[in-house]
C-alpha positions, 0 to 999 in steps of 0.5 A, a space after each residue: 582184009 577178011 573178017 578172020 584176019 581182023 579178028 587174028 589180029 586184034 587178039 595178037 595184039 591184046 595178047 602182046 598188051 598183056 604180056 606187056 603190062 605183066 611184065 611191067 608189073 613183075 619188076 622189083 619195087 624201087 627201093 626207098 631210101 633207109 630211114 636215119 635212126 636218131 642216136 640213143 645211148 648205148 643199152 649197159 648192164 653193169 654187175 652189182 656191185 659195178 666193176 671198174 670196167 662197168 664204171 669205165 663204160 657208165 662214165 663214157 655213156 655219161 660224157 656222151 650224154 653230157 656233150 649231147 645236152 650241151 650241144 642243144 643248149 648252145 644251139 637252143 633253136 635246133 628242134 632235133 637236138 632238143 630231141 636227142 638232150 632230152 633222149 640222152 638226158 633222161 640216161 644219166 640218171 640211169 648212170 647214176 644210179 650204177 656208180 652209186 652202188 659202188 662198193 666203198 665209194 667215197 664220201 664225197 661221190 655219195 654228197 655228189 650222187 644224193 645232189 644230182 638225185 636232186 637235180 636231175 628230174 627238173 632238168 629232164 623236165 625243163 627240156 620237156 617243157 620246150 618240146 610241149 611249148 608249156 615254157 619258152 625256150 629262153 625260160 626253160 634252157 636259163 634254167 637248166 644251163 644255171 642248174 647244171 653250170 652251178 650245181 651238176 656238172 661239177 658234182 658229176 665231176 665229183 662222182 666220177 673221180 670218187 667212182 673211179 677212185 674206188 674200182 681204180 678205173 683207169 683213163 676217166 675223166 675229171 670233169 664233164 664238158 660245160 656248154 658256153 653259157 657256163 663261161 658266163 654265168 653268175 652261181 655266186 647269185 644264186 644257189 641251185 641244190 634242188 628242184 625247188 631252185 633249179 627254175 632260178 636263173 641269172 645269167 649274167 650278159 
């Protein structure tokens, strides 16, 4: 083979390889799976004072928050449910603030709201303590269960009813759902009326 022929052959093969490389690199990148977003509470913009529709929306949000926290407390070893519980527990005071602005809120509703103001902070704090390891899961969830079952959830029901009556909101639940531990709780063995008592938990096993 002549030298000129050999050089032409080598030149042609180099161009072909370069072209193949360009074609390969121009292919669209492989699509990556979409990131799954964690659930978050709906952001509401109620009027001041809240209307019947605002009350309905607020209670609907609150129902979801209560159920999300319940779901974790019924499965306290699930870290994903713990993270969701913390997020939704922080939305409960937001809805509390909305319902407390209802015009003509009955005294029972105002009293229930006052009780909730004194207890929500400790619930979020105890859940955060599980996340950070500052408290054991058993100790923190026992405190939260006692506080919610004996004080918070009944007060939520009283506030929902009062706000719904005052604004004539319809088809509203009278009481929030309870976590499973509430059926085993002895509320008569202690009082949970504020942050100072929220860590006292006496669960009947």
